[in-house]
N, C-alpha and C positions, 0 to 999 in steps of 0.2 A: 749205656748198653750198645748203642751204635758203634762207638769207638772200640769197645771190647770185641764186637763181631768183626770189625775191620782188622783189628790187630791179630785176631785169632786165625782168620781165613785168607788174608791177603798179604803175601810177601812183597817186599819192595813197594809198599803202599804209596810212597811219595813219588814214584816214577810214573807220573801220569801221562807222559809222552809215549809210553809203551802200550801198544794195542793189547798185549797180553794182560797187563795189569788192569787196564780199563775194562777188559772183558771179565776179569775176576770180580771187579766191583759190580758189574752188571749181573753176573751170575749170583752173587751174594744177595743182591736186592731182589732178583727174580725168584730165587728159591725160597727166600724168607717170605715173600708175599704169597707164593703158591701154597706153602704149608699152612700159614696162618689163615688164609681165606678158605681153604678146604675144611679146616677145623671149625671155623665159624659157620660155614655152610651146613655141615653135619649137625652141629648143635642147634642152630636156628630152625632148620628144616624139621628136625624131630619135635622141638617144642611147638613150632607153628602148626604142625599137623595135630598134635595132641590138644592144643588150645583152640583149634579151628580159627586161627587168625590169618587172614589173607595178607595183612601187613607184614607179619613175621616171616611167612613163607616167601613173600616177594623180596623181603630183605635178605633172606637166605640165598635166593637165586641171584640177587645183586652181588653177593660175595663169591658165588661160584663163577660168575662172569668176570669178576676181578681176578680170580685164579687163572681163568682162561686168557685174560688180557696179559697177565704176567708171563704166561707161557709164550704168547705171541711176541711180546716185547723181548723176551730172552732169546728167542729165535732170531729176531731182528738184529739184536746186538751181535750175535754170532756171525750172521751173514754180513753185517756192516764191517766187521773186523777182517774180512777176507782181503788178502793182498790184491794189488792191481793185476789185471790179466789183459790179454789181447783185446777182448771185447769191451773191457771197462778200464781204460788207461787212467782214469781219475779215481779208481777205487770203488768201493761199494758203500760208502758212508751214508748215502741218502736212504739206504734200506732201513736205517734206524727211524727216519722220518716216516717212511711208509708203514712200518710196524706201529708207530705212534698213532698214525691215522686210523689203522684198523682197530686199535684200542679205543679210540674216540668213537668210532662207529658202533662198537659193542656197547659202550656206555649209553649212547642214544637209543639203541635197540632195547636195552633193559628198561630205559625210561618209558618208552612207548608201551612195552608189555605191562609194566607196573601200572601205567595210567589206565589201560584197558581193564585190567583186573580190578582196580580200585573203583572204577565207575560201576562195574557189575556188583561190587560189594555194597555200594550206596543204594543201588536199585533193589538189591535183595539182602538187607542187613541181617547179620547174625552176631549175637553177643559172644565174644571170645571167652573161653574159660582160662583165666590167667592165674598162675600160681606164683608164690614168692620166688621160687627158683628161676622162673622165666624172667622176672624183673631183674634178678641178680645177673643172669647170663647176658641180658641186653646191656646192662651197665658195664660189664666186663668187656663186651664187644666194642662199646664206644671207646673205652680206654685203649684197647688194642689198636683200633683204627687211628686214634690220636697219635699213638706211638709210631704207627706205620707212616703217617703223614710226615712227621719229623725225620724219620728214617729215610724215606724216599727223597725228601727234599734235600737232605744233607748230601746223600750220594749223588743225586742229580746235579747239585752245584759243583761237587768235587770233579766229576767227569764231564760236566757240561752236557747233560743228556736231556733232550726235549721229552723223550718217552717217559723218563723217570719223574720229570717235573709234572707231566700230565697224570701219572700214577699218584703222585703226592696229592694233587688237587682232587682226584677221584676219591682218595681215602678221606679227605676232608668232607667231601659231599656225603660219603657214607656215614660219617659221624652225625651229620645233621639228619640224615635219613633214619638212622637207628634211634636217634633221640626222639624223633617224632613217633616212631613205632613204640618206643618205651612210654611216651606220654599217653598214647592211645591205650596201651595195656594197663597203665595205672588208672586211667579213667574207667575202663571196663571193670577192673577188679574192685575199686573202692566206691564207684558211683553207679555202676551197672548201666552205663551208656555206651552204645556202639558207635564209636567215631573211627573205626578201623579204615573204612573206605576213604574218608576225608583225609586222614593221616597219609594214606597211600598216595592220594592225588598230590599232596604237598611234596612228598618225597619224590614222586615222579617228575614234578615240575623242576625241582632242584637238580635232579640228575640230568634232565634234558638240557637245562641251562649250562651246567658244567660241561656236558659232552659237546654241545654246539660251540661253546667258547674255545675249548681245547682243540676241536677240529679246525676252527678258523685259524688258530695259531700255527697248527701243523701245515695247513694248506699254504699259509703265507711263507713258511720255510721252503716248501717244495717249489713255489712259484719264484721265490727270490725276494726275501724281505731285506730292508736296509740293515747293514751291520750295526753293531753296538757303537753309538756315538763316541764312547770313551776309547774304543779301539781305534777309530779314525783319528781322534785327537792325539793318541799316543804315536800314531804313524807320523803325523805332522811334526810332533815334538822330537821324535827320534831323528828325522831327517835334518833338523836344525843343527845337529852336532857335526855335520859334514861341511867344512868351510867352503868348498867349491860349489856346493849346491845352494843356489840363491832362493829357490822356492819349489814347491811341488803342486801339481794340479791333476785333474782327470783321474782321481783315485777310484779304482774299481775293486770290489771284493766278490769273489765267487765262492760260495760255500758248498762243498761236496761232502759235508760231514765233519765231525770233530777230527782235527789233525790233517784235514785236506782242504784248507782254505788257500785260494789263489788270489794274490794281491798284485795289482799293477797300477802304475801311475807314471806321470811325466815329471822328470826332474829338470829344473831350469839351471843352466850353467852359463857363465859369461861366454859370449860368442868368440872372444879372443883367447879362450883357454886352449892349451894343447889338447887335442882330441884324445890322445892316448892316455894322458894323465887324468882327464875328466872321465874317460871310460873306466879307468882303474878305480876311481873313486866310487862310481856307480856300482861296479862289481862288488866292491867291499860293502857298500850299503845293502845290496841284495843278500850277501852272505850273512851279514850281521843281523838283519831283520829275520832271516830264516832261523837263525840260532835263538834269537830273543822271543819271537812270536810263534815259532813253529809253523810258519806258513810258506808257501812257494811264492817267490817275489820276482816280478819282472819290471824293470825300470827302463823307460824310454828317455833318451837324452834330448833335451830341447835347448838349442843355443839361444841365448838372450842378450841383446845388445844393451850394455850398461855404460854409462859415462858419456853418451852422445846427447848433447843438449837438445837437438831437434827431435830425436827419437823420444826422449823423456817428455818433451813438451807435447808432442802429438799423442803419446800414450796417455798422458793426463787428460788431454782433450777428449779422447775416445772414452776413457773411464768416466769422466764427468757427464758426457752425453748419455751414456748408458744409465747412469744414476738418475738423470733427469727424466728418462722414459719410465723407469721403474726403480724404486729405491733399493731393491734387492738384486738388481742386475749387476753382474761382474764380468770382467773380461780376462782372458789369458791368451798365451801363444801369440803375443803381439809382435808383428813385424812391419817394417816400413821399407818400401822400395820407391825410388825416384824414376818416374817416366819422363817423356819429353815435355808433356804439358801438365801432368798431374802427379800428385804424391799418392801412392797406393798404400792404404792402411789395411793390413790383413790380420784378422784376429778371430778368436772364438768368443761368442757371447753366451754366458751361462745364465739360464733362466731358472728360477726357483721351481721345485717340483710341483707346487700347487699353482703355478702361474697359468691363468686362463687365456692369455694372449697367444695366438698361433705364432709359431716360430717365424714364418715369413713376414708377418706383421711387425714382430719385434725387430727383425733385421732391417726392415724398411724404415721404421721409426727412428732407430739409432742412426742409420745412414743419413736421414734427413737432418737430425740434430747436428751431426758432425759437419755436414755441408753448410748449414746455417752459420756455424762458427768459423769455418774455413772452407770456402768454395773451391780451393785448389786440391782438396782431398777427395780421393775416390776410394770407396770401401769395398772390401771383400769380406763379408761376415758370415760365419757359420754358427747358427744358434743351436744350443743343445741343453739338455737337462742333466743334473748331477746323477751319479750312479750310487751315491752313498748318502 
């Protein structure tokens, strides 16, 4: 069904680099969600009022909040697709994350309202009047939400949309919520026991959990979360195909929304290379990466001395000293200069993201280790944490 809708409403469906095509995917997802959730709201609200069931009525308002969330997400997609302008030179891609956060807040709000209503129903219990048609409608509603989960999830993966992934998990939570409402309706119809309020509390707890989890993920994106490890690995692998580039380090990824990723890193080249040829190689790497990954790439050229026995020996000494201080310490940007009385070792010390040792203490400890091994060495170390 999802493939049929995509085929029917989206031309050039495979051109995912196009903001227009991506917008059409988002519109299809948003409009489908709006229509189905409004229909579910009307049906559940009518039956909930007739049956005097707070759980069914609450579930109905959960659906109308989903429709509202779909409207907000749709607006967010449209705004995110706006081209760059003078005030926003990096585009408007993060508006999609903002819309996703608003959706998450709506989910949490619905959870709190449902919790409050359910507690009142426990204090003042009323046995719902449940008919067979009500049970059938609730069952159909569950199937629709299951389909919406797979529908949102597929389109979310295709266009790499955080908002649609959040909508998918919201649909899944709705399945659980409606299942609990259906269970309470069955118990009321066949056993004459009012568990409407208790079912509502369970539904509210699940909705709140889903909303808080989704909000945390969206906030992480807005703050700047680590990029996909597979993406970083592919960057390292890609750079290996360029013979003049010995290695890369200091990789940074800035995410301004899908299609607006900015990648930068340092590329190490032999210091005896022709600077013009090395620069041409780096330029080619930037262009090729832009074509393959669809991101903006900036590469800094780092000269690296290779083939000098003394430099290699002292590089190994510094590397081993760092490992002795902490097994996960690494070094890069290593340079050596000879002074009148000392040999200067200049390098960056990379500390793991979860390292508790202060940067100054790490620099001091590695310096002491190096001087223990070779008193003629003087160190200039800059400790830093990775950005990926």
